[in-house]
Backbone as ProteinMPNN parsed JSONL, in Angstrom:
{"seq_chain_A": "MKSVTHSIFKTFLLSVLVVAQIHFAYAQTASILPPAKTTFFDANGNPLTAGTIESFIPAPLLIKQLWQDAAETIPNANPLTLDAAGELYY", "coords_chain_A": {"N_chain_A": [[-51.294, 100.486, 91.569], [-49.221, 101.643, 92.955], [-50.158, 104.233, 93.558], [-52.231, 103.668, 95.333], [-50.849, 102.543, 97.51], [-49.304, 104.747, 98.178], [-51.329, 106.556, 98.922], [-52.407, 105.23, 101.154], [-50.199, 105.325, 102.849], [-49.947, 108.118, 103.194], [-52.354, 108.632, 104.538], [-51.958, 107.128, 106.876], [-49.69, 108.457, 107.948], [-50.74, 111.035, 108.38], [-52.658, 110.381, 110.312], [-51.006, 109.563, 112.438], [-49.704, 111.986, 112.997], [-51.87, 113.575, 113.84], [-52.685, 112.217, 116.177], [-50.354, 112.564, 117.682], [-50.344, 115.353, 118.039], [-52.612, 115.698, 119.663], [-51.775, 114.361, 121.926], [-49.637, 116.034, 122.772], [-51.071, 118.323, 123.355], [-52.408, 117.735, 125.74], [-50.267, 117.554, 127.432], [-49.326, 120.036, 128.074], [-48.432, 122.759, 130.252], [-50.07, 125.089, 132.465], [-51.159, 128.148, 131.027], [-51.468, 131.59, 131.228], [-54.058, 133.613, 130.167], [-54.368, 136.881, 128.712], [-56.134, 139.477, 130.497], [-59.493, 139.577, 129.615], [-62.48, 140.942, 128.273], [-65.462, 139.501, 127.901], [-68.604, 139.327, 126.478], [-71.754, 137.864, 126.881], [-74.795, 136.929, 125.295], [-78.374, 136.417, 125.394], [-80.904, 134.538, 123.559], [-82.543, 136.568, 122.651], [-80.928, 138.737, 122.357], [-80.302, 140.121, 124.629], [-78.185, 140.958, 127.454], [-76.704, 138.167, 129.075], [-77.469, 137.792, 132.042], [-76.087, 136.735, 135.095], [-75.424, 134.25, 134.066], [-73.595, 131.154, 133.455], [-70.322, 129.868, 132.756], [-68.877, 126.927, 131.826], [-66.074, 124.693, 131.894], [-64.805, 121.95, 130.121], [-63.152, 118.782, 129.558], [-63.048, 116.962, 126.657], [-64.13, 113.593, 125.82], [-63.16, 111.187, 127.776], [-65.999, 112.987, 129.031], [-65.01, 115.329, 131.197], [-64.765, 117.521, 134.017], [-62.879, 120.447, 133.668], [-60.068, 121.669, 135.367], [-59.502, 124.984, 136.187], [-57.08, 127.621, 136.302], [-55.684, 130.413, 138.104], [-53.099, 131.249, 137.956], [-49.896, 130.709, 136.345], [-48.33, 128.802, 137.6], [-50.064, 126.997, 138.567], [-51.226, 127.047, 141.172], [-53.276, 128.483, 142.313], [-56.513, 127.827, 142.239], [-59.17, 128.435, 139.901], [-62.609, 129.393, 139.737], [-65.041, 127.02, 138.615], [-68.032, 126.383, 137.537], [-67.606, 129.6, 135.883], [-69.127, 132.676, 136.739], [-71.288, 134.944, 135.124], [-71.505, 138.547, 135.134], [-73.843, 141.246, 135.964], [-74.046, 142.554, 133.537], [-73.712, 140.559, 131.739], [-71.102, 139.899, 131.3], [-67.815, 138.469, 131.381], [-65.086, 138.375, 133.354], [-61.844, 137.285, 133.573]], "CA_chain_A": [[-50.962, 99.95, 92.877], [-48.336, 102.583, 93.624], [-50.929, 105.35, 94.107], [-52.975, 103.163, 96.483], [-49.877, 102.44, 98.594], [-48.95, 106.129, 98.536], [-52.486, 107.116, 99.607], [-52.481, 104.594, 102.469], [-49.096, 105.871, 103.637], [-50.297, 109.49, 103.566], [-53.413, 108.555, 105.55], [-51.329, 106.659, 108.106], [-48.831, 109.53, 108.455], [-51.628, 112.076, 108.891], [-53.245, 109.866, 111.557], [-49.966, 109.616, 113.474], [-49.496, 113.39, 113.354], [-53.032, 114.033, 114.599], [-52.589, 111.624, 117.504], [-49.233, 113.208, 118.371], [-50.753, 116.694, 118.43], [-53.536, 115.56, 120.782], [-50.963, 113.996, 123.085], [-48.913, 117.209, 123.226], [-52.022, 119.292, 123.896], [-52.69, 117.39, 127.124], [-49.041, 117.607, 128.214], [-48.953, 121.419, 128.327], [-48.706, 123.332, 131.556], [-51.029, 126.191, 132.399], [-50.725, 129.439, 130.513], [-52.426, 132.611, 131.617], [-54.516, 134.48, 129.095], [-54.491, 138.265, 129.153], [-57.506, 139.796, 130.903], [-60.365, 139.836, 128.469], [-63.889, 141.175, 128.576], [-66.303, 138.758, 126.979], [-70.009, 139.537, 126.79], [-72.635, 136.821, 126.361], [-76.169, 137.387, 125.099], [-79.374, 135.36, 125.257], [-81.465, 134.406, 122.211], [-83.196, 137.83, 122.279], [-79.931, 139.784, 122.245], [-80.099, 140.775, 125.93], [-77.051, 140.383, 128.192], [-77.025, 136.956, 129.824], [-77.206, 138.115, 133.434], [-75.873, 135.63, 136.024], [-75.189, 132.99, 133.373], [-72.36, 130.5, 133.848], [-69.468, 129.275, 131.736], [-68.223, 125.742, 132.368], [-64.998, 124.171, 131.049], [-64.747, 120.497, 130.137], [-62.224, 118.054, 128.709], [-63.869, 115.98, 125.938], [-63.791, 112.177, 125.617], [-64.489, 111.248, 128.368], [-66.377, 114.331, 129.461], [-64.54, 115.605, 132.556], [-64.673, 118.941, 134.353], [-61.495, 120.917, 133.559], [-59.623, 122.581, 136.419], [-58.992, 126.254, 135.686], [-56.101, 128.194, 137.221], [-55.479, 131.857, 138.045], [-51.678, 131.521, 137.775], [-49.203, 129.737, 135.508], [-47.759, 127.753, 138.438], [-51.188, 126.122, 138.918], [-51.361, 126.976, 142.634], [-54.51, 129.151, 142.714], [-57.595, 127.374, 141.354], [-60.214, 129.368, 139.516], [-63.942, 128.795, 139.821], [-65.598, 126.346, 137.445], [-68.215, 127.346, 136.458], [-67.437, 131.031, 136.087], [-70.44, 133.316, 136.695], [-71.35, 136.23, 134.422], [-72.019, 139.635, 135.972], [-75.154, 141.789, 135.572], [-73.986, 142.972, 132.141], [-73.449, 139.384, 130.908], [-69.69, 139.904, 130.976], [-66.974, 137.567, 132.132], [-63.71, 138.829, 133.536], [-61.031, 136.222, 134.148]], "C_chain_A": [[-50.113, 100.937, 93.67], [-49.127, 103.73, 94.252], [-51.754, 104.91, 95.316], [-52.058, 103.065, 97.696], [-49.499, 103.822, 99.099], [-50.092, 106.779, 99.327], [-52.625, 106.527, 101.016], [-51.392, 105.15, 103.377], [-49.408, 107.294, 104.097], [-51.371, 109.507, 104.648], [-52.84, 108.123, 106.889], [-50.483, 107.767, 108.739], [-49.676, 110.656, 109.047], [-52.262, 111.643, 110.211], [-52.241, 109.933, 112.702], [-49.743, 111.049, 113.927], [-50.651, 113.937, 114.179], [-52.981, 113.487, 116.024], [-51.472, 112.288, 118.305], [-49.617, 114.602, 118.848], [-51.704, 116.636, 119.625], [-52.759, 115.229, 122.049], [-50.238, 115.221, 123.639], [-49.847, 118.241, 123.832], [-52.33, 119.004, 125.357], [-51.456, 117.506, 128.022], [-48.633, 119.038, 128.568], [-49.234, 121.811, 129.765], [-49.659, 124.5, 131.373], [-50.385, 127.417, 131.778], [-51.844, 130.429, 130.793], [-52.773, 133.474, 130.412], [-54.563, 135.913, 129.599], [-55.936, 138.539, 129.566], [-58.351, 140.174, 129.682], [-61.785, 140.059, 128.95], [-64.695, 140.48, 127.491], [-67.745, 138.952, 127.413], [-70.837, 138.458, 126.122], [-74.061, 137.339, 126.337], [-77.111, 136.196, 125.014], [-79.92, 135.363, 123.836], [-82.137, 135.693, 121.725], [-82.221, 138.987, 122.154], [-79.706, 140.561, 123.534], [-78.894, 140.16, 126.627], [-77.506, 139.202, 129.056], [-76.609, 137.163, 131.279], [-77.142, 136.854, 134.287], [-75.782, 134.268, 135.337], [-73.881, 132.374, 133.856], [-71.634, 129.934, 132.64], [-68.739, 128.115, 132.397], [-67.172, 125.247, 131.383], [-64.903, 122.667, 131.237], [-63.609, 119.993, 129.276], [-63.065, 116.99, 128.003], [-63.268, 114.579, 125.982], [-62.808, 111.621, 126.617], [-64.754, 112.646, 128.914], [-66.04, 114.514, 130.94], [-64.524, 117.108, 132.789], [-63.202, 119.339, 134.34], [-61.188, 121.881, 134.693], [-59.045, 123.827, 135.767], [-58.083, 126.867, 136.744], [-55.994, 129.691, 137.033], [-54.026, 132.21, 137.786], [-51.022, 130.394, 136.978], [-48.592, 128.597, 136.316], [-48.813, 126.742, 138.898], [-51.304, 125.936, 140.429], [-52.656, 127.606, 143.127], [-55.63, 128.704, 141.769], [-58.609, 128.482, 141.086], [-61.553, 128.646, 139.624], [-64.296, 128.089, 138.508], [-66.935, 125.767, 137.882], [-67.902, 128.785, 136.881], [-68.803, 131.689, 135.906], [-70.346, 134.678, 136.014], [-71.915, 137.296, 135.35], [-73.35, 140.146, 135.418], [-75.194, 142.234, 134.114], [-73.722, 141.793, 131.198], [-71.997, 139.266, 130.516], [-68.914, 138.969, 131.898], [-65.569, 138.134, 132.168], [-62.949, 137.686, 134.178], [-59.581, 136.529, 133.986]], "O_chain_A": [[-50.254, 101.062, 94.887], [-48.808, 104.16, 95.36], [-51.958, 105.702, 96.237], [-52.445, 103.461, 98.796], [-49.386, 104.042, 100.305], [-49.838, 107.481, 100.306], [-52.927, 107.253, 101.963], [-51.642, 105.416, 104.552], [-49.166, 107.641, 105.253], [-51.303, 110.313, 105.576], [-53.193, 108.685, 107.926], [-50.56, 107.984, 109.949], [-49.349, 111.174, 110.115], [-52.39, 112.453, 111.13], [-52.595, 110.319, 113.816], [-49.607, 111.302, 115.124], [-50.427, 114.69, 115.126], [-53.214, 114.23, 116.978], [-51.642, 112.546, 119.496], [-49.25, 114.995, 119.956], [-51.596, 117.471, 120.523], [-53.055, 115.758, 123.12], [-50.223, 115.427, 124.852], [-49.448, 118.967, 124.741], [-52.498, 119.937, 126.142], [-51.587, 117.55, 129.245], [-47.666, 119.223, 129.307], [-50.138, 121.282, 130.411], [-50.01, 124.854, 130.247], [-49.202, 127.684, 131.987], [-53.022, 130.124, 130.609], [-51.892, 133.997, 129.729], [-54.775, 136.141, 130.79], [-56.86, 137.91, 129.049], [-57.95, 140.983, 128.845], [-62.234, 139.44, 129.914], [-64.615, 140.832, 126.314], [-68.074, 138.763, 128.584], [-70.652, 138.166, 124.941], [-74.488, 138.08, 127.222], [-76.711, 135.102, 124.615], [-79.439, 136.122, 122.994], [-82.288, 135.892, 120.519], [-82.636, 140.112, 121.873], [-78.988, 141.561, 123.531], [-78.598, 138.982, 126.428], [-78.564, 139.248, 129.684], [-75.523, 136.753, 131.688], [-78.029, 136.003, 134.215], [-76.038, 133.241, 135.966], [-73.136, 133.016, 134.596], [-72.248, 129.568, 131.638], [-68.062, 128.296, 133.408], [-67.353, 125.366, 130.171], [-64.918, 122.166, 132.362], [-63.15, 120.689, 128.37], [-63.729, 116.195, 128.667], [-62.062, 114.407, 126.158], [-61.623, 111.592, 126.285], [-63.822, 113.39, 129.218], [-66.687, 113.94, 131.816], [-64.294, 117.881, 131.859], [-62.368, 118.652, 134.929], [-61.958, 122.806, 134.953], [-58.188, 123.729, 134.889], [-58.287, 126.661, 137.94], [-56.189, 130.194, 135.926], [-53.728, 133.351, 137.431], [-51.525, 129.271, 136.94], [-48.356, 127.522, 135.765], [-48.484, 125.748, 139.544], [-51.46, 124.815, 140.913], [-53.101, 127.309, 144.236], [-55.688, 129.152, 140.624], [-58.862, 129.341, 141.931], [-61.603, 127.416, 139.603], [-63.89, 128.522, 137.43], [-66.955, 124.733, 138.549], [-67.93, 129.131, 138.062], [-69.559, 131.303, 135.014], [-69.439, 135.463, 136.293], [-72.706, 136.995, 136.244], [-73.917, 139.544, 134.505], [-76.269, 142.286, 133.515], [-73.531, 141.992, 129.999], [-71.67, 138.617, 129.522], [-69.309, 138.716, 133.037], [-64.945, 138.345, 131.129], [-63.363, 137.171, 135.216], [-58.733, 135.744, 134.411]]}, "name": "protein", "num_of_chains": 1, "seq": "MKSVTHSIFKTFLLSVLVVAQIHFAYAQTASILPPAKTTFFDANGNPLTAGTIESFIPAPLLIKQLWQDAAETIPNANPLTLDAAGELYY"}
């Protein structure tokens, strides 16, 4: 009986921690990533020219607002469009 109670307690504690982490993730302010070059390819290995990258918030599926600055005053495009080389600069 003791191990069943201990297992239930561990499951409950883990559930509370997971929910708390999700809550904190949505409470964060914007943070700017360093400039990065990301290249996307199609199924044949060719650069994905003029492709788009869209950002969403899951459950419910909502379009995520992207920002160019940490103060969240300059909105970024969503979707972001890839260049002729299939690269994305943001």
